Biopython code that builds the backbone (N, CA, C, O; Angstrom):
import numpy as np
from Bio.PDB.StructureBuilder import StructureBuilder

atoms = [
    (1, "MET", "N", (-54.006, -24.843, -0.975)),
    (1, "MET", "CA", (-53.311, -26.881, -1.121)),
    (1, "MET", "C", (-54.929, -27.026, 0.090)),
    (1, "MET", "O", (-55.633, -26.265, 0.753)),
    (2, "THR", "N", (-54.854, -28.260, -0.170)),
    (2, "THR", "CA", (-56.025, -29.270, 0.127)),
    (2, "THR", "C", (-54.786, -29.427, 1.843)),
    (2, "THR", "O", (-53.840, -28.777, 2.289)),
    (3, "TYR", "N", (-55.424, -30.450, 2.195)),
    (3, "TYR", "CA", (-54.923, -29.641, 3.417)),
    (3, "TYR", "C", (-54.963, -31.839, 3.144)),
    (3, "TYR", "O", (-55.875, -32.414, 2.549)),
    (4, "ILE", "N", (-53.841, -32.488, 3.723)),
    (4, "ILE", "CA", (-54.074, -34.020, 3.273)),
    (4, "ILE", "C", (-53.509, -34.820, 4.676)),
    (4, "ILE", "O", (-52.312, -34.782, 4.958)),
    (5, "GLU", "N", (-54.489, -35.538, 5.513)),
    (5, "GLU", "CA", (-54.757, -35.874, 7.323)),
    (5, "GLU", "C", (-53.714, -36.571, 6.537)),
    (5, "GLU", "O", (-52.615, -36.027, 6.427)),
    (6, "ASP", "N", (-53.929, -37.662, 6.005)),
    (6, "ASP", "CA", (-53.164, -38.930, 6.401)),
    (6, "ASP", "C", (-52.236, -39.003, 5.892)),
    (6, "ASP", "O", (-52.410, -38.732, 4.704)),
    (7, "LYS", "N", (-51.101, -39.267, 6.142)),
    (7, "LYS", "CA", (-49.529, -39.238, 5.662)),
    (7, "LYS", "C", (-49.635, -40.372, 4.576)),
    (7, "LYS", "O", (-48.916, -40.227, 3.587)),
    (8, "ASN", "N", (-50.611, -41.713, 4.650)),
    (8, "ASN", "CA", (-50.546, -42.607, 2.857)),
    (8, "ASN", "C", (-50.738, -41.676, 2.139)),
    (8, "ASN", "O", (-49.798, -41.077, 1.617)),
    (9, "GLU", "N", (-52.178, -41.295, 1.924)),
    (9, "GLU", "CA", (-52.536, -40.415, 1.067)),
    (9, "GLU", "C", (-51.180, -38.998, 0.047)),
    (9, "GLU", "O", (-50.952, -38.510, -1.059)),
    (10, "LEU", "N", (-50.670, -38.986, 1.608)),
    (10, "LEU", "CA", (-49.677, -37.697, 1.355)),
    (10, "LEU", "C", (-48.354, -38.407, -0.045)),
    (10, "LEU", "O", (-48.035, -37.998, -1.161)),
    (11, "ASN", "N", (-47.850, -39.822, 0.954)),
    (11, "ASN", "CA", (-46.910, -40.826, 0.145)),
    (11, "ASN", "C", (-46.999, -40.548, -1.463)),
    (11, "ASN", "O", (-46.218, -40.089, -2.296)),
    (12, "LYS", "N", (-48.610, -41.154, -1.495)),
    (12, "LYS", "CA", (-49.052, -41.878, -2.416)),
    (12, "LYS", "C", (-49.097, -40.225, -3.825)),
    (12, "LYS", "O", (-48.622, -40.190, -4.960)),
    (13, "LYS", "N", (-49.863, -39.133, -3.049)),
    (13, "LYS", "CA", (-49.389, -38.144, -3.983)),
    (13, "LYS", "C", (-48.564, -37.903, -4.484)),
    (13, "LYS", "O", (-48.618, -37.803, -5.710)),
    (14, "ILE", "N", (-47.011, -37.622, -3.573)),
    (14, "ILE", "CA", (-45.644, -37.069, -3.381)),
    (14, "ILE", "C", (-45.227, -38.080, -5.324)),
    (14, "ILE", "O", (-44.812, -37.804, -6.450)),
    (15, "CYS", "N", (-45.734, -39.290, -4.497)),
    (15, "CYS", "CA", (-45.002, -40.127, -5.689)),
    (15, "CYS", "C", (-45.185, -40.404, -7.076)),
    (15, "CYS", "O", (-44.330, -40.872, -7.828)),
    (16, "GLU", "N", (-46.751, -39.975, -7.466)),
    (16, "GLU", "CA", (-47.327, -39.909, -8.073)),
    (16, "GLU", "C", (-47.147, -38.475, -9.326)),
    (16, "GLU", "O", (-47.347, -38.259, -10.521)),
    (17, "PHE", "N", (-46.746, -37.917, -8.346)),
    (17, "PHE", "CA", (-45.941, -36.297, -8.851)),
    (17, "PHE", "C", (-45.019, -36.370, -9.729)),
    (17, "PHE", "O", (-44.994, -35.990, -10.899)),
    (18, "ILE", "N", (-43.617, -37.319, -8.546)),
    (18, "ILE", "CA", (-42.097, -37.454, -8.711)),
    (18, "ILE", "C", (-42.636, -38.786, -10.564)),
    (18, "ILE", "O", (-42.337, -38.426, -11.703)),
    (19, "LYS", "N", (-43.040, -39.516, -10.401)),
    (19, "LYS", "CA", (-43.624, -40.227, -11.625)),
    (19, "LYS", "C", (-43.882, -39.638, -12.564)),
    (19, "LYS", "O", (-43.304, -39.938, -13.609)),
    (20, "ALA", "N", (-45.091, -38.309, -12.540)),
    (20, "ALA", "CA", (-45.114, -37.896, -13.504)),
    (20, "ALA", "C", (-44.523, -36.586, -14.506)),
    (20, "ALA", "O", (-44.651, -36.082, -15.622)),
    (21, "ARG", "N", (-43.738, -36.448, -13.126)),
    (21, "ARG", "CA", (-42.516, -35.313, -13.455)),
    (21, "ARG", "C", (-40.770, -35.947, -13.842)),
    (21, "ARG", "O", (-39.919, -35.304, -14.457)),
    (22, "PHE", "N", (-40.665, -36.835, -13.484)),
    (22, "PHE", "CA", (-39.638, -37.522, -13.407)),
    (22, "PHE", "C", (-39.937, -38.809, -14.359)),
    (22, "PHE", "O", (-39.268, -39.087, -15.355)),
    (23, "PHE", "N", (-40.768, -39.356, -14.007)),
    (23, "PHE", "CA", (-39.970, -40.978, -14.801)),
    (23, "PHE", "C", (-41.280, -40.683, -16.102)),
    (23, "PHE", "O", (-42.364, -41.209, -15.851)),
    (24, "SER", "N", (-41.199, -40.067, -17.114)),
    (24, "SER", "CA", (-42.728, -40.189, -17.925)),
    (24, "SER", "C", (-41.613, -39.623, -19.293)),
    (24, "SER", "O", (-41.541, -38.394, -19.289)),
    (25, "PRO", "N", (-41.104, -40.023, -19.968)),
    (25, "PRO", "CA", (-39.936, -40.908, -20.193)),
    (25, "PRO", "C", (-38.554, -40.435, -18.714)),
    (25, "PRO", "O", (-38.218, -39.344, -18.254)),
    (26, "TYR", "N", (-38.214, -41.519, -18.476)),
    (26, "TYR", "CA", (-37.061, -41.261, -17.131)),
    (26, "TYR", "C", (-35.586, -40.663, -17.894)),
    (26, "TYR", "O", (-34.974, -41.666, -18.261)),
    (27, "LYS", "N", (-35.076, -39.847, -18.134)),
    (27, "LYS", "CA", (-34.114, -38.841, -18.780)),
    (27, "LYS", "C", (-32.765, -38.056, -17.991)),
    (27, "LYS", "O", (-32.660, -37.216, -17.098)),
    (28, "LEU", "N", (-32.131, -38.574, -18.568)),
    (28, "LEU", "CA", (-30.700, -38.017, -18.036)),
    (28, "LEU", "C", (-29.863, -37.034, -18.707)),
    (28, "LEU", "O", (-29.077, -37.563, -19.493)),
    (29, "ASN", "N", (-29.781, -35.579, -18.630)),
    (29, "ASN", "CA", (-29.541, -34.884, -19.345)),
    (29, "ASN", "C", (-30.198, -34.529, -21.046)),
    (29, "ASN", "O", (-29.705, -33.942, -22.009)),
    (30, "GLY", "N", (-31.363, -35.127, -20.845)),
    (30, "GLY", "CA", (-32.229, -34.892, -22.006)),
    (30, "GLY", "C", (-32.491, -35.458, -22.631)),
    (30, "GLY", "O", (-33.300, -35.281, -23.542)),
    (31, "GLU", "N", (-31.828, -36.448, -22.333)),
    (31, "GLU", "CA", (-32.083, -37.834, -23.085)),
    (31, "GLU", "C", (-32.458, -39.031, -22.470)),
    (31, "GLU", "O", (-32.133, -39.556, -21.405)),
    (32, "GLU", "N", (-33.165, -39.327, -23.317)),
    (32, "GLU", "CA", (-34.527, -41.196, -22.157)),
    (32, "GLU", "C", (-33.135, -41.833, -21.891)),
    (32, "GLU", "O", (-32.211, -41.751, -22.700)),
    (33, "THR", "N", (-33.056, -42.454, -20.732)),
    (33, "THR", "CA", (-32.554, -43.490, -20.357)),
    (33, "THR", "C", (-33.247, -44.473, -20.204)),
    (33, "THR", "O", (-34.445, -44.403, -20.479)),
    (34, "SER", "N", (-32.537, -45.961, -19.599)),
    (34, "SER", "CA", (-33.811, -47.195, -18.005)),
    (34, "SER", "C", (-33.723, -46.529, -17.654)),
    (34, "SER", "O", (-33.194, -45.423, -17.765)),
    (35, "LEU", "N", (-34.689, -47.496, -16.643)),
    (35, "LEU", "CA", (-34.977, -47.360, -14.842)),
    (35, "LEU", "C", (-33.142, -47.453, -13.731)),
    (35, "LEU", "O", (-32.602, -46.979, -12.732)),
    (36, "ASN", "N", (-32.937, -48.304, -14.737)),
    (36, "ASN", "CA", (-31.243, -49.033, -14.041)),
    (36, "ASN", "C", (-30.607, -47.578, -13.974)),
    (36, "ASN", "O", (-30.313, -47.173, -12.849)),
    (37, "LYS", "N", (-30.336, -46.650, -15.198)),
    (37, "LYS", "CA", (-29.635, -45.824, -15.786)),
    (37, "LYS", "C", (-29.847, -45.028, -14.415)),
    (37, "LYS", "O", (-29.080, -44.870, -13.465)),
    (38, "TYR", "N", (-31.096, -44.601, -14.629)),
    (38, "TYR", "CA", (-31.563, -43.483, -14.150)),
    (38, "TYR", "C", (-31.301, -43.793, -12.248)),
    (38, "TYR", "O", (-30.795, -43.042, -11.415)),
    (39, "ALA", "N", (-31.619, -44.558, -12.158)),
    (39, "ALA", "CA", (-31.243, -45.548, -10.117)),
    (39, "ALA", "C", (-29.889, -44.615, -9.982)),
    (39, "ALA", "O", (-29.863, -43.487, -9.489)),
    (40, "LYS", "N", (-29.002, -45.188, -10.418)),
    (40, "LYS", "CA", (-27.704, -45.398, -10.813)),
    (40, "LYS", "C", (-27.358, -44.141, -10.748)),
    (40, "LYS", "O", (-26.402, -44.035, -9.980)),
    (41, "ALA", "N", (-27.689, -43.102, -11.204)),
    (41, "ALA", "CA", (-27.541, -41.574, -12.076)),
    (41, "ALA", "C", (-27.774, -41.430, -10.289)),
    (41, "ALA", "O", (-26.749, -41.076, -9.706)),
    (42, "CYS", "N", (-28.897, -41.648, -9.471)),
    (42, "CYS", "CA", (-29.702, -41.127, -8.605)),
    (42, "CYS", "C", (-29.216, -41.780, -6.641)),
    (42, "CYS", "O", (-29.713, -41.572, -5.534)),
    (43, "ASN", "N", (-28.114, -42.533, -7.113)),
    (43, "ASN", "CA", (-27.308, -43.475, -6.242)),
    (43, "ASN", "C", (-28.192, -43.970, -5.139)),
    (43, "ASN", "O", (-27.988, -43.957, -3.925)),
    (44, "LEU", "N", (-29.962, -44.729, -6.317)),
    (44, "LEU", "CA", (-30.192, -45.072, -5.232)),
    (44, "LEU", "C", (-31.116, -46.530, -5.791)),
    (44, "LEU", "O", (-31.795, -45.926, -6.621)),
    (45, "SER", "N", (-31.487, -47.654, -5.881)),
    (45, "SER", "CA", (-32.014, -48.729, -6.263)),
    (45, "SER", "C", (-32.482, -48.707, -7.369)),
    (45, "SER", "O", (-32.637, -47.675, -8.022)),
    (46, "SER", "N", (-32.795, -49.923, -7.768)),
    (46, "SER", "CA", (-33.882, -49.684, -8.854)),
    (46, "SER", "C", (-35.358, -50.239, -8.417)),
    (46, "SER", "O", (-36.397, -49.773, -8.886)),
    (47, "SER", "N", (-35.326, -51.002, -7.724)),
    (47, "SER", "CA", (-35.898, -50.819, -6.411)),
    (47, "SER", "C", (-36.939, -49.788, -5.548)),
    (47, "SER", "O", (-38.129, -49.797, -5.233)),
    (48, "THR", "N", (-35.787, -48.910, -5.362)),
    (48, "THR", "CA", (-36.226, -47.801, -5.056)),
    (48, "THR", "C", (-37.776, -46.554, -5.656)),
    (48, "THR", "O", (-38.793, -46.166, -5.083)),
    (49, "ILE", "N", (-37.186, -46.308, -7.044)),
    (49, "ILE", "CA", (-38.014, -46.242, -8.073)),
    (49, "ILE", "C", (-39.105, -46.840, -8.473)),
    (49, "ILE", "O", (-40.051, -46.153, -8.861)),
    (50, "SER", "N", (-39.188, -48.405, -8.451)),
    (50, "SER", "CA", (-40.061, -49.222, -8.716)),
    (50, "SER", "C", (-40.956, -49.076, -7.216)),
    (50, "SER", "O", (-41.889, -49.873, -7.128)),
    (51, "LYS", "N", (-40.772, -48.202, -6.121)),
    (51, "LYS", "CA", (-41.872, -48.648, -5.425)),
    (51, "LYS", "C", (-42.613, -47.201, -5.400)),
    (51, "LYS", "O", (-43.785, -46.979, -5.097)),
    (52, "ILE", "N", (-41.261, -45.957, -5.941)),
    (52, "ILE", "CA", (-42.128, -45.265, -6.415)),
    (52, "ILE", "C", (-43.237, -44.921, -7.102)),
    (52, "ILE", "O", (-44.017, -43.974, -7.000)),
    (53, "LYS", "N", (-43.184, -45.696, -7.699)),
    (53, "LYS", "CA", (-43.685, -45.539, -9.241)),
    (53, "LYS", "C", (-45.080, -46.798, -9.260)),
    (53, "LYS", "O", (-45.737, -46.987, -10.284)),
    (54, "ASP", "N", (-45.351, -47.581, -7.910)),
    (54, "ASP", "CA", (-46.057, -48.014, -7.287)),
    (54, "ASP", "C", (-47.428, -47.975, -7.256)),
    (54, "ASP", "O", (-47.721, -47.901, -6.062)),
    (55, "ALA", "N", (-48.675, -47.987, -8.083)),
    (55, "ALA", "CA", (-50.365, -47.149, -7.313)),
    (55, "ALA", "C", (-50.287, -46.961, -5.806)),
    (55, "ALA", "O", (-50.560, -45.963, -5.138)),
    (56, "GLU", "N", (-49.729, -48.481, -5.330)),
    (56, "GLU", "CA", (-49.858, -47.699, -4.078)),
    (56, "GLU", "C", (-49.282, -47.312, -3.364)),
    (56, "GLU", "O", (-49.331, -47.639, -2.179)),
    (57, "GLY", "N", (-48.350, -46.270, -3.977)),
    (57, "GLY", "CA", (-47.245, -45.410, -3.203)),
    (57, "GLY", "C", (-46.426, -45.580, -2.672)),
    (57, "GLY", "O", (-45.893, -46.632, -3.026)),
    (58, "TYR", "N", (-45.758, -44.921, -1.646)),
    (58, "TYR", "CA", (-44.626, -46.079, -1.174)),
    (58, "TYR", "C", (-43.853, -44.140, -0.393)),
    (58, "TYR", "O", (-43.600, -43.011, -0.815)),
    (59, "ASN", "N", (-43.786, -45.252, 1.432)),
    (59, "ASN", "CA", (-43.545, -43.897, 2.376)),
    (59, "ASN", "C", (-41.974, -43.433, 1.380)),
    (59, "ASN", "O", (-40.946, -43.978, 0.978)),
    (60, "ILE", "N", (-42.658, -42.052, 1.352)),
    (60, "ILE", "CA", (-40.977, -41.738, 0.984)),
    (60, "ILE", "C", (-39.992, -40.967, 1.179)),
    (60, "ILE", "O", (-40.187, -39.898, 0.599)),
    (61, "PRO", "N", (-38.930, -41.002, 1.774)),
    (61, "PRO", "CA", (-38.586, -40.172, 2.229)),
    (61, "PRO", "C", (-37.385, -39.185, 2.005)),
    (61, "PRO", "O", (-36.561, -39.799, 1.328)),
    (62, "ILE", "N", (-37.049, -38.246, 2.211)),
    (62, "ILE", "CA", (-36.769, -36.528, 1.651)),
    (62, "ILE", "C", (-35.066, -36.939, 1.032)),
    (62, "ILE", "O", (-34.327, -36.348, 0.245)),
    (63, "SER", "N", (-34.950, -37.905, 1.623)),
    (63, "SER", "CA", (-32.789, -37.111, 0.805)),
    (63, "SER", "C", (-33.556, -38.198, -0.269)),
    (63, "SER", "O", (-33.351, -37.625, -1.340)),
    (64, "THR", "N", (-34.595, -39.881, -0.715)),
    (64, "THR", "CA", (-35.116, -39.768, -1.468)),
    (64, "THR", "C", (-35.478, -38.959, -2.772)),
    (64, "THR", "O", (-35.279, -39.118, -3.976)),
    (65, "ILE", "N", (-36.101, -38.018, -1.980)),
    (65, "ILE", "CA", (-36.708, -36.764, -3.080)),
    (65, "ILE", "C", (-35.802, -35.462, -3.135)),
    (65, "ILE", "O", (-36.024, -34.348, -3.611)),
    (66, "TYR", "N", (-34.354, -36.162, -2.271)),
    (66, "TYR", "CA", (-33.319, -35.050, -2.724)),
    (66, "TYR", "C", (-32.467, -35.462, -3.559)),
    (66, "TYR", "O", (-31.775, -34.615, -4.122)),
    (67, "ALA", "N", (-32.303, -36.711, -3.834)),
    (67, "ALA", "CA", (-31.094, -37.776, -4.804)),
    (67, "ALA", "C", (-31.564, -36.997, -6.226)),
    (67, "ALA", "O", (-30.948, -36.333, -7.061)),
    (68, "ILE", "N", (-32.855, -37.384, -6.087)),
    (68, "ILE", "CA", (-33.839, -37.004, -7.716)),
    (68, "ILE", "C", (-33.750, -36.026, -8.078)),
    (68, "ILE", "O", (-33.369, -35.563, -9.154)),
    (69, "CYS", "N", (-34.130, -35.578, -7.125)),
    (69, "CYS", "CA", (-34.175, -33.279, -7.213)),
    (69, "CYS", "C", (-32.742, -32.648, -7.792)),
    (69, "CYS", "O", (-32.753, -31.715, -8.595)),
    (70, "ASN", "N", (-31.356, -33.325, -7.243)),
    (70, "ASN", "CA", (-30.266, -33.749, -7.136)),
    (70, "ASN", "C", (-29.920, -33.863, -8.855)),
    (70, "ASN", "O", (-28.930, -33.174, -9.101)),
    (71, "VAL", "N", (-30.357, -34.404, -9.835)),
    (71, "VAL", "CA", (-30.550, -35.736, -10.165)),
    (71, "VAL", "C", (-30.607, -34.658, -11.861)),
    (71, "VAL", "O", (-29.792, -34.543, -12.777)),
    (72, "GLU", "N", (-32.149, -33.977, -11.587)),
    (72, "GLU", "CA", (-32.855, -33.339, -12.630)),
    (72, "GLU", "C", (-32.305, -31.853, -11.530)),
    (72, "GLU", "O", (-33.276, -31.312, -11.001)),
    (73, "ASN", "N", (-31.416, -31.433, -11.299)),
    (73, "ASN", "CA", (-30.668, -30.036, -10.946)),
    (73, "ASN", "C", (-32.140, -28.516, -10.400)),
    (73, "ASN", "O", (-32.398, -27.321, -10.540)),
    (74, "LEU", "N", (-32.662, -29.861, -9.728)),
    (74, "LEU", "CA", (-33.851, -28.737, -9.201)),
    (74, "LEU", "C", (-34.061, -29.087, -7.453)),
    (74, "LEU", "O", (-34.282, -30.199, -6.972)),
    (75, "SER", "N", (-33.906, -27.684, -6.655)),
    (75, "SER", "CA", (-33.850, -27.795, -5.575)),
    (75, "SER", "C", (-35.257, -28.348, -4.769)),
    (75, "SER", "O", (-36.036, -28.981, -5.481)),
    (76, "LEU", "N", (-35.566, -28.190, -3.603)),
    (76, "LEU", "CA", (-35.396, -29.012, -3.166)),
    (76, "LEU", "C", (-37.213, -27.740, -2.738)),
    (76, "LEU", "O", (-38.440, -27.838, -2.717)),
    (77, "ASN", "N", (-36.535, -27.115, -2.590)),
    (77, "ASN", "CA", (-37.695, -25.842, -2.538)),
    (77, "ASN", "C", (-38.149, -25.586, -3.642)),
    (77, "ASN", "O", (-38.856, -24.579, -3.610)),
    (78, "LEU", "N", (-38.063, -26.042, -4.607)),
    (78, "LEU", "CA", (-39.099, -25.784, -6.587)),
    (78, "LEU", "C", (-39.832, -26.834, -6.412)),
    (78, "LEU", "O", (-41.053, -26.866, -6.258)),
    (79, "PHE", "N", (-39.024, -27.780, -6.437)),
    (79, "PHE", "CA", (-40.171, -29.456, -6.026)),
    (79, "PHE", "C", (-41.009, -28.884, -4.880)),
    (79, "PHE", "O", (-41.141, -27.728, -5.283)),
    (80, "PHE", "N", (-41.414, -28.920, -4.158)),
    (80, "PHE", "CA", (-42.052, -28.335, -3.437)),
    (80, "PHE", "C", (-43.352, -27.210, -3.300)),
    (80, "PHE", "O", (-44.423, -27.072, -2.708)),
    (81, "GLU", "N", (-42.425, -26.484, -4.324)),
    (81, "GLU", "CA", (-43.694, -25.560, -4.517)),
    (81, "GLU", "C", (-44.485, -25.836, -6.337)),
    (81, "GLU", "O", (-45.534, -25.462, -6.862)),
    (82, "GLU", "N", (-43.178, -26.757, -6.847)),
    (82, "GLU", "CA", (-44.913, -27.698, -7.974)),
    (82, "GLU", "C", (-45.472, -28.575, -7.333)),
    (82, "GLU", "O", (-46.483, -28.991, -7.900)),
    (83, "PHE", "N", (-45.172, -29.199, -6.060)),
    (83, "PHE", "CA", (-46.185, -29.868, -5.620)),
    (83, "PHE", "C", (-47.207, -28.970, -5.355)),
    (83, "PHE", "O", (-48.362, -28.731, -5.706)),
    (84, "GLU", "N", (-46.350, -28.563, -4.605)),
    (84, "GLU", "CA", (-48.185, -27.519, -4.109)),
    (84, "GLU", "C", (-49.336, -26.724, -5.198)),
    (84, "GLU", "O", (-50.539, -26.469, -5.137)),
    (85, "ASN", "N", (-48.339, -26.521, -6.114)),
    (85, "ASN", "CA", (-48.769, -26.246, -7.292)),
    (85, "ASN", "C", (-49.645, -27.170, -7.612)),
    (85, "ASN", "O", (-50.790, -26.752, -7.784)),
    (86, "GLN", "N", (-49.450, -28.380, -7.755)),
    (86, "GLN", "CA", (-50.386, -28.881, -8.999)),
    (86, "GLN", "C", (-51.699, -29.706, -8.245)),
    (86, "GLN", "O", (-52.749, -30.009, -8.812)),
    (87, "MET", "N", (-51.265, -30.047, -6.474)),
    (87, "MET", "CA", (-52.247, -30.296, -5.631)),
    (87, "MET", "C", (-53.243, -28.737, -5.910)),
    (87, "MET", "O", (-54.314, -29.066, -6.418)),
    (88, "LYS", "N", (-53.172, -27.542, -5.756)),
    (88, "LYS", "CA", (-54.166, -26.700, -6.280)),
    (88, "LYS", "C", (-54.587, -26.636, -7.071)),
    (88, "LYS", "O", (-55.222, -25.627, -7.374)),
    (89, "LYS", "N", (-54.403, -28.307, -8.327)),
    (89, "LYS", "CA", (-54.815, -28.111, -9.468)),
    (89, "LYS", "C", (-55.571, -29.088, -9.451)),
    (89, "LYS", "O", (-56.569, -29.160, -10.168)),
    (90, "SER", "N", (-55.268, -29.843, -8.759)),
    (90, "SER", "CA", (-56.571, -31.695, -7.968)),
    (90, "SER", "C", (-57.631, -31.010, -7.524)),
    (90, "SER", "O", (-58.581, -31.605, -7.016)),
]
sb = StructureBuilder()
sb.init_structure("model")
sb.init_model(0)
sb.init_chain("A")
sb.init_seg("    ")
for serial, (resi, resn, name, xyz) in enumerate(atoms, 1):
    if name == "N":
        sb.init_residue(resn, " ", resi, " ")
    sb.init_atom(name, np.array(xyz, "f"), 0.0, 1.0, " ", f" {name:<3s}", serial, name[0])
structure = sb.get_structure()
């Protein structure tokens, strides 16, 4: 994996990964849903989800990543493995 020194760039890459992996489209239990319903399932505000989708990225806390992973039935370990694999490709 390429080391990213700039934390803003790292946050942006994580947000891009989340957006591509979980928000295109939003799904709950395999069925498409709205941003608001997805946010509610994650126990996050819809504005938080919108910040993640922003092109500039978002200083995303690990608790937000955890909330999304929880809804997606994905461990943090697997999330970061997938993220690292994606970074190797780019």
